[in-house]
N, CA, C and O of each residue as an XYZ file, in Angstrom:
972
protein
N      93.562    101.086    101.349
C      94.245    101.096    100.059
C      94.921     99.750     99.791
O      94.828     99.203     98.692
N      95.604     99.224    100.816
C      96.274     97.937    100.643
C      95.255     96.839    100.336
O      95.501     95.965     99.504
N      94.094     96.896    101.028
C      93.058     95.896    100.796
C      92.554     95.958     99.362
O      92.294     94.929     98.739
N      92.416     97.185     98.840
C      91.963     97.375     97.458
C      92.962     96.755     96.480
O      92.576     96.039     95.556
N      94.259     97.038     96.695
C      95.293     96.469     95.837
C      95.360     94.952     95.985
O      95.616     94.235     95.017
N      95.125     94.466     97.217
C      95.138     93.022     97.451
C      94.021     92.335     96.668
O      94.216     91.253     96.115
N      92.843     92.976     96.625
C      91.717     92.408     95.884
C      92.012     92.356     94.389
O      91.653     91.388     93.717
N      92.671     93.401     93.861
C      93.068     93.390     92.455
C      94.054     92.253     92.201
O      93.937     91.513     91.225
N      95.025     92.132     93.101
C      96.023     91.070     92.992
C      95.364     89.695     93.005
O      95.714     88.827     92.205
N      94.424     89.503     93.901
C      93.736     88.227     94.041
C      92.936     87.885     92.793
O      92.882     86.728     92.376
N      92.313     88.904     92.198
C      91.490     88.707     91.000
C      92.330     88.161     89.848
O      91.915     87.231     89.157
N      93.515     88.742     89.645
C      94.368     88.323     88.539
C      95.133     87.041     88.838
O      95.427     86.270     87.924
N      95.457     86.804     90.104
C      96.347     85.688     90.438
C      95.634     84.345     90.577
O      96.270     83.302     90.430
N      94.329     84.345     90.857
C      93.611     83.086     91.077
C      93.729     82.117     89.900
O      94.123     80.967     90.098
N      93.394     82.558     88.665
C      93.507     81.608     87.549
C      94.936     81.157     87.295
O      95.164     80.025     86.868
N      95.912     82.042     87.555
C      97.314     81.676     87.336
C      97.758     80.662     88.380
O      98.530     79.752     88.080
N      97.268     80.820     89.612
C      97.598     79.862     90.672
C      97.111     78.468     90.302
O      97.818     77.481     90.504
N      95.908     78.396     89.763
C      95.361     77.118     89.307
C      96.243     76.518     88.221
O      96.496     75.314     88.196
N      96.710     77.395     87.315
C      97.568     76.957     86.218
C      98.899     76.428     86.740
O      99.448     75.472     86.192
N      99.418     77.048     87.798
C     100.696     76.620     88.389
C     100.604     75.184     88.878
O     101.521     74.387     88.681
N      99.485     74.864     89.518
C      99.306     73.512     90.052
C      99.373     72.462     88.947
O      99.746     71.314     89.189
N      99.006     72.871     87.729
C      99.054     71.959     86.590
C     100.493     71.692     86.155
O     100.815     70.609     85.667
N     101.358     72.703     86.341
C     102.750     72.595     85.888
C     103.735     72.590     87.057
O     104.844     73.113     86.947
N     103.321     71.997     88.170
C     104.158     72.029     89.368
C     105.468     71.264     89.205
O     106.403     71.477     89.977
N     105.552     70.367     88.204
C     106.771     69.593     87.994
C     107.691     70.242     86.958
O     108.707     69.656     86.585
N     107.349     71.435     86.494
C     108.186     72.166     85.547
C     108.703     73.435     86.223
O     107.980     74.431     86.273
N     109.935     73.430     86.744
C     110.457     74.576     87.505
C     110.431     75.897     86.746
O     110.087     76.933     87.314
N     110.798     75.865     85.446
C     110.821     77.105     84.675
C     109.430     77.717     84.559
O     109.251     78.920     84.747
N     108.449     76.878     84.247
C     107.069     77.365     84.118
C     106.563     77.863     85.464
O     105.909     78.903     85.542
N     106.866     77.121     86.522
C     106.443     77.525     87.866
C     107.023     78.881     88.244
O     106.305     79.753     88.733
N     108.330     79.061     88.016
C     108.982     80.338     88.350
C     108.371     81.487     87.555
O     108.144     82.571     88.091
N     108.108     81.241     86.279
C     107.532     82.289     85.426
C     106.130     82.675     85.896
O     105.810     83.860     85.998
N     105.301     81.681     86.180
C     103.925     81.960     86.599
C     103.879     82.618     87.977
O     103.036     83.479     88.229
N     104.778     82.215     88.860
C     104.854     82.882     90.169
C     105.234     84.348     89.995
O     104.729     85.216     90.707
N     106.125     84.616     89.046
C     106.501     86.002     88.764
C     105.351     86.815     88.212
O     105.189     87.986     88.557
N     104.549     86.198     87.352
C     103.373     86.891     86.802
C     102.394     87.232     87.922
O     101.838     88.330     87.955
N     102.188     86.288     88.835
C     101.344     86.576     90.002
C     101.957     87.709     90.813
O     101.258     88.612     91.272
N     103.290     87.647     90.982
C     103.983     88.689     91.738
C     103.827     90.070     91.130
O     103.848     91.071     91.846
N     103.671     90.132     89.809
C     103.495     91.425     89.138
C     102.237     92.133     89.612
O     102.138     93.357     89.537
N     101.277     91.356     90.102
C     100.014     91.932     90.568
C      99.926     91.984     92.090
O      98.880     92.318     92.645
N     101.035     91.650     92.767
C     101.085     91.851     94.220
C     101.049     93.350     94.498
O     101.557     94.129     93.691
N     100.462     93.776     95.618
C     100.311     95.220     95.882
C     101.585     96.032     95.721
O     101.553     97.111     95.128
N     102.721     95.531     96.241
C     103.965     96.318     96.154
C     104.489     96.389     94.729
O     104.964     97.440     94.299
N     104.409     95.270     93.979
C     104.865     95.279     92.591
C     103.879     96.008     91.689
O     104.266     96.607     90.685
N     102.592     95.952     92.058
C     101.567     96.640     91.263
C     101.826     98.139     91.261
O     101.813     98.774     90.207
N     102.063     98.704     92.439
C     102.350    100.142     92.508
C     103.692    100.453     91.853
O     103.854    101.504     91.233
N     104.656     99.537     91.989
C     105.957     99.748     91.361
C     105.870     99.755     89.850
O     106.462    100.615     89.197
N     105.128     98.790     89.277
C     104.974     98.725     87.827
C     104.187     99.912     87.288
O     104.525    100.462     86.240
N     103.129    100.310     88.010
C     102.350    101.475     87.591
C     103.233    102.719     87.591
O     103.169    103.540     86.676
N     104.051    102.844     88.620
C     104.946    103.998     88.722
C     105.972    103.992     87.591
O     106.259    105.035     87.004
N     106.524    102.814     87.288
C     107.504    102.713     86.205
C     106.862    103.033     84.859
O     107.461    103.717     84.029
N     105.638    102.537     84.642
C     104.916    102.833     83.405
C     104.682    104.331     83.273
O     104.856    104.910     82.201
N     104.282    104.949     84.386
C     104.037    106.397     84.375
C     105.325    107.162     84.116
O     105.349    108.090     83.308
N     106.389    106.775     84.797
C     107.668    107.482     84.691
C     108.261    107.357     83.294
O     108.636    108.360     82.687
N     108.348    106.130     82.778
C     108.950    105.928     81.464
C     107.998    106.311     80.337
O     108.431    106.699     79.251
N     106.699    106.199     80.604
C     105.711    106.561     79.584
C     105.809    108.016     79.183
O     105.743    108.342     77.997
N     105.965    108.897     80.163
C     106.068    110.321     79.834
C     107.401    110.637     79.154
O     107.494    111.613     78.409
N     108.426    109.830     79.399
C     109.721    110.047     78.755
C     109.750    109.477     77.342
O     110.615    109.830     76.541
N     108.794    108.587     77.038
C     108.743    107.981     75.703
C     108.539    109.039     74.639
O     108.993    108.883     73.506
N     107.853    110.121     75.001
C     107.622    111.203     74.050
C     108.939    111.909     73.727
O     109.113    112.442     72.631
N     109.852    111.909     74.677
C     111.108    112.631     74.500
C     112.138    111.804     73.731
O     112.895    112.357     72.933
N     112.178    110.504     73.954
C     113.192    109.677     73.296
C     112.817    108.207     73.430
O     111.869    107.842     74.125
N     113.588    107.380     72.743
C     113.385    105.941     72.839
C     113.942    105.454     74.171
O     115.126    105.636     74.456
N     113.091    104.837     74.985
C     113.534    104.467     76.328
C     113.588    102.947     76.533
O     113.678    102.483     77.670
N     113.535    102.173     75.449
C     113.552    100.724     75.602
C     114.811    100.234     76.313
O     114.752     99.304     77.117
N     115.946    100.858     76.018
C     117.191    100.442     76.665
C     117.144    100.725     78.160
O     117.646     99.937     78.961
N     116.540    101.849     78.535
C     116.414    102.180     79.955
C     115.466    101.205     80.650
O     115.711    100.804     81.788
N     114.387    100.824     79.968
C     113.458     99.836     80.522
C     114.181     98.508     80.725
O     113.971     97.821     81.725
N     115.042     98.154     79.759
C     115.818     96.917     79.878
C     116.701     96.951     81.122
O     116.793     95.958     81.845
N     117.354     98.088     81.376
C     118.214     98.203     82.554
C     117.386     98.206     83.846
O     117.851     97.729     84.881
N     116.165     98.742     83.785
C     115.251     98.672     84.925
C     114.973     97.204     85.272
O     115.000     96.813     86.439
N     114.708     96.408     84.240
C     114.429     94.983     84.445
C     115.686     94.251     84.912
O     115.606     93.348     85.746
N     116.852     94.638     84.376
C     118.109     94.022     84.819
C     118.363     94.287     86.301
O     118.899     93.435     87.010
N     117.972     95.484     86.763
C     118.090     95.786     88.188
C     117.253     94.839     89.028
O     117.683     94.384     90.088
N     116.036     94.542     88.538
C     115.165     93.604     89.246
C     115.760     92.197     89.217
O     115.750     91.482     90.219
N     116.277     91.816     88.046
C     116.867     90.483     87.914
C     118.031     90.306     88.886
O     118.152     89.266     89.533
N     118.889     91.329     88.986
C     120.044     91.227     89.870
C     119.621     91.028     91.319
O     120.144     90.153     92.009
N     118.663     91.851     91.786
C     118.243     91.767     93.187
C     117.608     90.420     93.495
O     117.974     89.773     94.477
N     116.654     89.986     92.663
C     115.991     88.705     92.919
C     116.991     87.552     92.835
O     116.900     86.596     93.606
N     117.944     87.637     91.904
C     118.940     86.574     91.761
C     119.859     86.517     92.977
O     120.162     85.437     93.482
N     120.303     87.686     93.444
C     121.195     87.727     94.613
C     120.476     87.219     95.858
O     121.018     86.409     96.610
N     119.241     87.704     96.073
C     118.467     87.246     97.230
C     118.218     85.747     97.141
O     118.345     85.022     98.127
N     117.858     85.291     95.932
C     117.612     83.865     95.735
C     118.852     83.029     95.978
O     118.769     81.948     96.562
N     120.017     83.528     95.530
C     121.270     82.797     95.715
C     121.629     82.684     97.192
O     122.039     81.622     97.661
N     121.472     83.791     97.923
C     121.755     83.773     99.359
C     120.778     82.852    100.086
O     121.171     82.070    100.952
N     119.496     82.956     99.720
C     118.490     82.106    100.364
C     118.756     80.638    100.062
O     118.549     79.775    100.914
N     119.211     80.361     98.854
C     119.509     78.991     98.432
C     120.682     78.431     99.237
O     120.679     77.265     99.630
N     121.684     79.282     99.477
C     122.896     78.828    100.174
C     122.754     78.799    101.694
O     123.275     77.904    102.359
N     122.041     79.789    102.234
C     122.007     79.942    103.693
C     120.659     79.597    104.323
O     120.536     79.534    105.546
N     119.660     79.377    103.487
C     118.384     78.873    103.974
C     117.611     79.821    104.865
O     117.601     81.030    104.637
N     116.965     79.275    105.876
C     116.006     80.017    106.687
C     116.647     81.136    107.505
O     115.989     82.139    107.780
N     117.908     80.992    107.900
C     118.573     82.051    108.673
C     118.614     83.343    107.885
O     118.321     84.412    108.422
N     118.981     83.253    106.600
C     119.027     84.438    105.741
C     117.636     85.037    105.570
O     117.471     86.256    105.624
N     116.637     84.182    105.364
C     115.269     84.663    105.167
C     114.789     85.456    106.376
O     114.158     86.502    106.225
N     115.089     84.954    107.586
C     114.659     85.655    108.796
C     115.345     87.009    108.916
O     114.719     87.991    109.316
N     116.639     87.067    108.568
C     117.372     88.333    108.654
C     116.838     89.348    107.651
O     116.671     90.520    107.989
N     116.570     88.916    106.425
C     116.112     89.833    105.383
C     114.742     90.409    105.691
O     114.464     91.559    105.352
N     113.879     89.624    106.329
C     112.532     90.118    106.628
C     112.562     91.302    107.581
O     111.602     92.071    107.633
N     113.639     91.464    108.332
C     113.750     92.617    109.233
C     113.923     93.921    108.468
O     113.592     94.991    108.979
N     114.441     93.837    107.246
C     114.738     95.042    106.462
C     113.688     95.346    105.396
O     113.582     96.490    104.955
N     112.911     94.349    104.971
C     111.924     94.572    103.918
C     110.915     95.665    104.257
O     110.602     96.477    103.386
N     110.385     95.723    105.494
C     109.436     96.806    105.812
C     110.044     98.192    105.629
O     109.361     99.114    105.183
N     111.325     98.347    105.971
C     111.991     99.642    105.805
C     112.110     99.998    104.329
O     111.813    101.125    103.931
N     112.548     99.028    103.510
C     112.654     99.266    102.074
C     111.292     99.638    101.495
O     111.189    100.518    100.640
N     110.241     98.952    101.972
C     108.903     99.192    101.422
C     108.416    100.588    101.772
O     107.769    101.241    100.954
N     108.722    101.054    102.982
C     108.279    102.382    103.411
C     108.953    103.499    102.619
O     108.396    104.589    102.491
N     110.134    103.241    102.094
C     110.874    104.274    101.374
C     110.274    104.574    100.008
O     110.463    105.670     99.479
N     109.545    103.606     99.420
C     109.052    103.766     98.051
C     108.045    104.905     97.933
O     108.142    105.711     97.008
N     107.072    104.990     98.859
C     106.041    106.031     98.799
C     106.612    107.440     98.794
O     106.311    108.212     97.884
N     107.438    107.805     99.793
C     108.053    109.139     99.786
C     108.908    109.395     98.551
O     108.957    110.521     98.057
N     109.588    108.355     98.045
C     110.402    108.517     96.844
C     109.533    108.864     95.636
O     109.895    109.723     94.832
N     108.382    108.192     95.511
C     107.456    108.490     94.417
C     106.882    109.893     94.553
O     106.728    110.607     93.562
N     106.565    110.285     95.780
C     106.056    111.642     96.026
C     107.074    112.690     95.580
O     106.729    113.645     94.884
N     108.322    112.506     95.982
C     109.374    113.459     95.624
C     109.568    113.510     94.112
O     109.728    114.588     93.540
N     109.555    112.338     93.462
C     109.708    112.295     92.009
C     108.581    113.045     91.320
O     108.811    113.788     90.366
N     107.343    112.846     91.814
C     106.197    113.545     91.244
C     106.306    115.048     91.383
O     106.003    115.788     90.447
N     106.739    115.503     92.552
C     106.893    116.946     92.798
C     107.930    117.540     91.850
O     107.748    118.641     91.330
N     109.020    116.804     91.629
C     110.064    117.280     90.715
C     109.538    117.349     89.283
O     109.824    118.306     88.563
N     108.770    116.339     88.866
C     108.260    116.304     87.498
C     107.303    117.450     87.197
O     107.290    117.963     86.078
N     106.503    117.859     88.178
C     105.565    118.959     87.922
C     106.238    120.318     88.100
O     105.609    121.357     87.901
N     107.510    120.307     88.473
C     108.239    121.562     88.611
C     108.111    122.202     89.965
O     108.476    123.364     90.143
N     107.590    121.453     90.935
C     107.415    122.006     92.276
C     108.728    122.230     92.994
O     108.837    123.104     93.854
N     109.726    121.434     92.637
C     111.065    121.571     93.217
C     112.063    121.598     92.065
O     112.078    120.687     91.237
N     112.881    122.613     92.008
C     113.823    122.767     90.899
C     115.087    121.930     91.087
O     115.706    121.487     90.119
N     115.456    121.725     92.353
C     116.643    120.915     92.648
C     117.872    121.394     91.864
O     118.552    120.607     91.205
N     118.140    122.703     91.952
C     119.276    123.273     91.226
C     120.609    122.683     91.677
O     121.573    122.620     90.915
N     120.635    122.250     92.952
C     121.903    121.703     93.450
C     122.300    120.440     92.707
O     123.478    120.086     92.664
N     121.305    119.748     92.113
C     121.615    118.519     91.384
C     122.491    118.822     90.167
O     123.406    118.064     89.845
N     122.195    119.950     89.488
C     123.009    120.326     88.332
C     124.470    120.520     88.723
O     125.381    120.104     88.007
N     124.676    121.162     89.876
C     126.048    121.366     90.344
C     126.687    120.043     90.762
O     127.874    119.803     90.541
N     125.852    119.184     91.379
C     126.366    117.894     91.840
C     126.739    116.992     90.671
O     127.777    116.330     90.695
N     125.884    116.968     89.642
C     126.114    116.066     88.513
C     127.348    116.438     87.706
O     127.891    115.601     86.985
N     127.792    117.675     87.819
C     129.009    118.078     87.121
C     130.227    117.350     87.679
O     131.256    117.243     87.011
N     130.104    116.852     88.904
C     131.220    116.155     89.551
C     131.108    114.637     89.422
O     131.980    113.893     89.871
N     130.015    114.197     88.797
C     129.776    112.759     88.652
C     130.260    112.304     87.279
O     130.030    113.006     86.294
N     130.926    111.145     87.182
C     131.355    110.635     85.877
C     130.187    110.534     84.904
O     129.043    110.326     85.309
N     130.489    110.686     83.616
C     129.435    110.704     82.592
C     128.577    109.452     82.643
O     127.357    109.529     82.493
N     129.206    108.291     82.853
C     128.451    107.034     82.840
C     127.379    106.993     83.923
O     126.349    106.339     83.758
N     127.626    107.704     85.048
C     126.660    107.711     86.137
C     125.494    108.654     85.868
O     124.466    108.581     86.541
N     125.652    109.544     84.880
C     124.572    110.473     84.560
C     123.577    109.856     83.589
O     122.443    110.322     83.476
N     123.997    108.813     82.892
C     123.157    108.241     81.851
C     121.945    107.549     82.448
O     121.962    107.065     83.579
N     120.884    107.524     81.634
C     119.626    106.954     82.093
C     119.698    105.484     82.430
O     118.914    104.991     83.241
N     120.630    104.778     81.816
C     120.718    103.338     82.037
C     121.072    103.019     83.485
O     120.493    102.115     84.086
N     122.020    103.761     84.039
C     122.417    103.529     85.431
C     121.271    103.868     86.376
O     120.974    103.114     87.303
N     120.632    105.004     86.136
C     119.494    105.404     86.968
C     118.360    104.403     86.895
O     117.725    104.103     87.906
N     118.099    103.877     85.690
C     117.037    102.887     85.510
C     117.369    101.593     86.239
O     116.497    100.968     86.843
N     118.638    101.199     86.179
C     119.080     99.995     86.883
C     118.844    100.136     88.382
O     118.332     99.221     89.027
N     119.218    101.288     88.931
C     119.047    101.523     90.367
C     117.571    101.605     90.743
O     117.185    101.202     91.840
N     116.740    102.130     89.828
C     115.298    102.183     90.081
C     114.728    100.772     90.175
O     113.911    100.483     91.049
N     115.163     99.893     89.267
C     114.733     98.499     89.319
C     115.167     97.817     90.599
O     114.426     97.015     91.168
N     116.374     98.138     91.053
C     116.888     97.587     92.312
C     116.016     98.020     93.482
O     115.628     97.198     94.312
N     115.706     99.325     93.545
C     114.942     99.850     94.684
C     113.533     99.280     94.728
O     113.036     98.949     95.804
N     112.874     99.160     93.561
C     111.522     98.608     93.540
C     111.518     97.126     93.909
O     110.554     96.639     94.498
N     112.581     96.412     93.571
C     112.643     94.979     93.879
C     112.845     94.720     95.362
O     112.436     93.679     95.876
N     113.476     95.667     96.052
C     113.686     95.515     97.495
C     112.416     95.785     98.290
O     112.360     95.508     99.488
N     111.394     96.326     97.626
C     110.148     96.683     98.313
C     109.234     95.463     98.416
O     108.193     95.402     97.762
N     109.627     94.504     99.235
C     108.824     93.296     99.429
C     107.590     93.603    100.273
O     107.657     94.367    101.236
N     106.472     93.003     99.902
C     105.264     93.043    100.725
C     104.940     91.590    101.092
O     105.576     90.679    100.562
N     103.968     91.348    101.984
C     103.680     89.967    102.394
C     103.420     89.020    101.230
O     103.872     87.875    101.246
N     102.683     89.499    100.205
C     102.367     88.642     99.062
C     103.635     88.205     98.341
O     103.800     87.027     98.023
N     104.538     89.163     98.080
C     105.777     88.842     97.377
C     106.672     87.936     98.220
O     107.362     87.068     97.684
N     106.661     88.136     99.529
C     107.471     87.292    100.406
C     107.016     85.838    100.303
O     107.836     84.926    100.196
N     105.704     85.634    100.335
C     105.159     84.273    100.246
C     105.488     83.660     98.890
O     105.927     82.512     98.817
N     105.276     84.424     97.809
C     105.536     83.909     96.464
C     107.005     83.535     96.281
O     107.328     82.494     95.710
N     107.891     84.407     96.779
C     109.317     84.209     96.527
C     109.932     83.168     97.459
O     110.596     82.235     97.008
N     109.706     83.333     98.761
C     110.383     82.468     99.727
C     109.625     81.167    100.014
O     110.235     80.111    100.181
N     108.307     81.252    100.068
C     107.524     80.057    100.428
C     107.274     79.171     99.215
O     107.326     77.945     99.322
N     107.000     79.786     98.051
C     106.690     79.002     96.860
C     107.903     78.752     95.972
O     108.170     77.617     95.576
N     108.641     79.828     95.660
C     109.726     79.686     94.684
C     110.961     79.005     95.262
O     111.554     78.150     94.603
N     111.360     79.369     96.487
C     112.605     78.844     97.045
C     112.638     77.312     97.160
O     113.682     76.719     96.889
N     111.547     76.653     97.548
C     111.585     75.184     97.553
C     111.844     74.605     96.163
O     112.524     73.588     96.028
N     111.299     75.255     95.131
C     111.535     74.808     93.755
C     112.998     75.033     93.383
O     113.624     74.187     92.745
N     113.538     76.193     93.793
C     114.947     76.506     93.534
C     115.857     75.464     94.181
O     116.807     74.983     93.563
N     115.554     75.123     95.431
C     116.381     74.176     96.168
C     116.315     72.755     95.645
O     117.248     71.977     95.841
N     115.223     72.409     94.981
C     115.039     71.035     94.514
C     115.448     70.840     93.058
O     115.345     69.735     92.526
N     115.916     71.917     92.405
C     116.274     71.836     90.992
C     117.774     72.019     90.813
O     118.395     72.830     91.500
N     118.356     71.257     89.882
C     119.793     71.367     89.619
C     120.155     72.699     88.978
O     121.300     73.142     89.072
N     119.194     73.338     88.330
C     119.420     74.656     87.720
C     118.612     75.728     88.453
O     118.196     76.725     87.863
N     118.401     75.500     89.749
C     117.566     76.400     90.542
C     118.069     77.826     90.614
O     117.280     78.752     90.797
N     119.398     78.020     90.470
C     119.956     79.378     90.574
C     119.456     80.296     89.459
O     119.554     81.517     89.578
N     118.916     79.721     88.367
C     118.408     80.544     87.258
C     116.955     80.969     87.463
O     116.484     81.893     86.800
N     116.256     80.319     88.357
C     114.816     80.549     88.506
C     114.461     81.938     89.047
O     113.484     82.522     88.577
N     115.214     82.503     90.024
C     114.879     83.862     90.470
C     114.937     84.891     89.349
O     114.157     85.844     89.346
N     115.859     84.711     88.390
C     115.939     85.637     87.252
C     114.682     85.540     86.390
O     114.160     86.554     85.927
N     114.203     84.320     86.179
C     112.965     84.127     85.415
C     111.797     84.753     86.154
O     110.935     85.387     85.545
N     111.771     84.575     87.460
C     110.740     85.180     88.302
C     110.753     86.699     88.141
O     109.700     87.321     87.996
N     111.951     87.295     88.168
C     112.089     88.755     88.053
C     111.584     89.255     86.706
O     110.884     90.265     86.638
N     111.939     88.547     85.633
C     111.482     88.946     84.295
C     109.962     88.900     84.225
O     109.330     89.793     83.661
N     109.379     87.851     84.803
C     107.921     87.694     84.760
C     107.201     88.805     85.517
O     106.094     89.192     85.141
N     107.820     89.327     86.590
C     107.176     90.428     87.325
C     107.108     91.695     86.487
O     106.366     92.621     86.814
N     107.884     91.739     85.403
C     107.908     92.927     84.539
C     107.041     92.771     83.293
O     107.012     93.670     82.452
N     106.339     91.654     83.157
C     105.513     91.414     81.969
C     104.513     92.543     81.713
O     104.427     93.020     80.581
N     103.745     92.996     82.732
C     102.805     94.108     82.473
C     103.511     95.351     81.952
O     102.989     96.054     81.087
N     104.700     95.620     82.481
C     105.484     96.776     82.041
C     105.838     96.648     80.560
O     105.706     97.613     79.807
N     106.283     95.471     80.139
C     106.673     95.249     78.749
C     105.474     95.331     77.810
O     105.575     95.879     76.712
N     104.346     94.787     78.242
C     103.135     94.830     77.411
C     102.686     96.266     77.185
O     102.372     96.658     76.062
N     102.658     97.051     78.265
C     102.233     98.449     78.156
C     103.165     99.232     77.241
O     102.704    100.042     76.437
N     104.470     98.999     77.354
C     105.408     99.745     76.514
C     105.364     99.301     75.063
O     105.650    100.091     74.163
N     105.011     98.051     74.828
C     104.812     97.604     73.451
C     103.630     98.351     72.830
O     103.675     98.736     71.662
N     102.575     98.551     73.620
C     101.410     99.305     73.145
C     101.777    100.767     72.905
O     101.359    101.366     71.914
N     102.567    101.340     73.826
C     103.008    102.730     73.658
C     103.832    102.869     72.381
O     103.694    103.848     71.647
N     104.687    101.884     72.125
C     105.524    101.899     70.924
C     104.658    101.847     69.671
O     104.912    102.561     68.702
N     103.624    100.989     69.698
C     102.745    100.861     68.540
C     102.006    102.161     68.256
O     101.838    102.549     67.100
N     101.567    102.828     69.312
C     100.834    104.086     69.151
C     101.766    105.195     68.690
O     101.396    106.015     67.849
N     102.988    105.221     69.247
C     103.914    106.315     68.938
C     104.405    106.256     67.500
O     104.818    107.275     66.948
N     104.366    105.068     66.880
C     104.755    104.972     65.476
C     103.824    105.796     64.609
O     104.249    106.389     63.618
N     102.542    105.833     64.987
C     101.571    106.597     64.222
C     101.568    108.061     64.621
O     101.002    108.903     63.924
N     102.199    108.357     65.740
C     102.148    109.735     66.224
C     103.517    110.351     66.355
O     103.866    110.882     67.409
N     104.303    110.285     65.284
C     105.662    110.826     65.314
C     105.648    112.320     65.576
O     106.548    112.855     66.224
N     104.628    112.986     65.073
C     104.543    114.437     65.245
C     104.465    114.790     66.716
O     105.030    115.793     67.153
N     103.761    113.960     67.484
C     103.588    114.241     68.903
C     104.926    114.217     69.634
O     105.118    114.936     70.615
N     105.848    113.388     69.154
C     107.163    113.319     69.793
C     107.890    114.650     69.708
O     108.678    115.004     70.584
N     107.611    115.376     68.640
C     108.324    116.631     68.401
C     107.662    117.812     69.093
O     108.157    118.938     69.038
N     106.564    117.548     69.728
C     105.836    118.647     70.351
C     106.333    118.871     71.777
O     106.121    118.041     72.660
N     106.980    119.979     71.978
C     107.505    120.298     73.303
C     106.380    120.534     74.295
O     106.482    120.158     75.462
N     105.306    121.159     73.826
C     104.180    121.445     74.711
C     103.546    120.158     75.212
O     103.216    120.032     76.391
N     103.380    119.209     74.310
C     102.799    117.926     74.711
C     103.700    117.247     75.732
O     103.220    116.662     76.703
N     105.007    117.327     75.509
C     105.952    116.728     76.447
C     105.835    117.311     77.836
O     105.898    116.585     78.828
N     105.664    118.641     77.915
C     105.529    119.304     79.213
C     104.253    118.859     79.907
O     104.252    118.574     81.105
N     103.152    118.801     79.136
C     101.858    118.394     79.704
C     101.931    116.967     80.226
O     101.500    116.680     81.343
N     102.484    116.069     79.401
C     102.588    114.664     79.804
C     103.463    114.525     81.040
O     103.157    113.740     81.937
N     104.553    115.287     81.088
C     105.442    115.227     82.251
C     104.719    115.648     83.516
O     104.893    115.036     84.570
N     103.906    116.696     83.415
C     103.186    117.170     84.599
C     102.092    116.193     85.015
O     101.871    115.965     86.204
N     101.409    115.620     84.027
C     100.388    114.613     84.342
C     101.041    113.412     85.019
O     100.521    112.877     85.998
N     102.193    112.994     84.480
C     102.928    111.878     85.084
C     103.333    112.216     86.513
O     103.255    111.372     87.406
N     103.764    113.455     86.723
C     104.140    113.887     88.067
C     102.982    113.823     89.035
O     103.138    113.378     90.172
N     101.804    114.274     88.581
C     100.605    114.236     89.431
C     100.236    112.797     89.773
O      99.904    112.487     90.917
N     100.297    111.909     88.761
C      99.967    110.500     88.994
C     100.942    109.865     89.983
O     100.535    109.109     90.865
N     102.223    110.172     89.832
C     103.214    109.625     90.763
C     102.997    110.146     92.173
O     103.192    109.419     93.147
N     102.590    111.418     92.285
C     102.301    111.980     93.606
C     101.114    111.275     94.253
O     101.132    110.983     95.449
N     100.076    111.001     93.450
C      98.890    110.309     93.972
C      99.258    108.896     94.423
O      98.895    108.462     95.516
N      99.996    108.177     93.544
C     100.425    106.818     93.893
C     101.305    106.835     95.135
O     101.145    106.008     96.033
N     102.241    107.789     95.176
C     103.137    107.898     96.326
C     102.404    108.232     97.605
O     102.746    107.727     98.674
N     101.377    109.099     97.499
C     100.586    109.473     98.672
C      99.845    108.266     99.229
O      99.898    107.997    100.430
N      99.147    107.534     98.348
C      98.418    106.345     98.790
C      99.383    105.289     99.331
O      99.097    104.620    100.324
N     100.529    105.151     98.661
C     101.525    104.179     99.100
C     102.048    104.528    100.488
O     102.200    103.650    101.338
N     102.322    105.805    100.716
C     102.817    106.261    102.019
C     101.771    106.053    103.106
O     102.083    105.568    104.193
N     100.524    106.424    102.805
C      99.432    106.245    103.768
C      99.271    104.771    104.128
O      99.071    104.418    105.291
N      99.365    103.906    103.094
C      99.164    102.474    103.310
C     100.260    101.860    104.169
O      99.968    101.154    105.134
N     101.520    102.123    103.826
C     102.626    101.419    104.475
C     103.205    102.149    105.679
O     103.982    101.570    106.438
N     102.830    103.427    105.862
C     103.242    104.136    107.076
C     102.128    104.136    108.118
O     102.325    104.610    109.237
N     100.955    103.606    107.755
C      99.843    103.521    108.696
C      99.305    104.865    109.122
O      98.863    105.034    110.258
N      99.341    105.842    108.197
C      98.869    107.196    108.522
C      97.346    107.242    108.481
O      96.753    108.292    108.725
């Protein structure tokens, strides 16, 4: 499975890599293009597909652009913080962080599986209703959850993302007077496929307002999304747990 995703990543990233070499003296362009390549790295590819599936089924229920924005802000925060630490502490920090990336990556598959099971109604999780009554209102809102989702997906580094971020981007960050801004640009670029897909969903939903009001369609889409997340989570777990 990982090899299959790697081949997809390689197919999309080759022309962009060539383009990067043309703009190697422009840090902003380099950071952006590295992020676009990163969007097709195996770990980000499954993360973006999962986010598209998760938010796509919710698009029928309400406008989720603000939640998508907070998802991206979560990614920006993580990449910026990691980049800032790497910029200040150099190789020592990079070596320490690599010890934890495999653990973060392994958590994503089971998390997607659980989310899929919940979406199809396989687990009711009634205790959550009781628990959320004790949580402040701001923590129940979708924006906070979306932010944390972006954070968790950004921590799921794979070898491709490690090379792009630490081997390619960090030298550019260190050599630029405004290098601290580059990880944020990188993070935004990793979300480009997500933004493009949601722009298309928005265009289609304008013509299909009636579908938004259909409760039955919402249930069907939610269950389909749950099944897709379960499949992605299963393959992700098999790939990164070596099952």
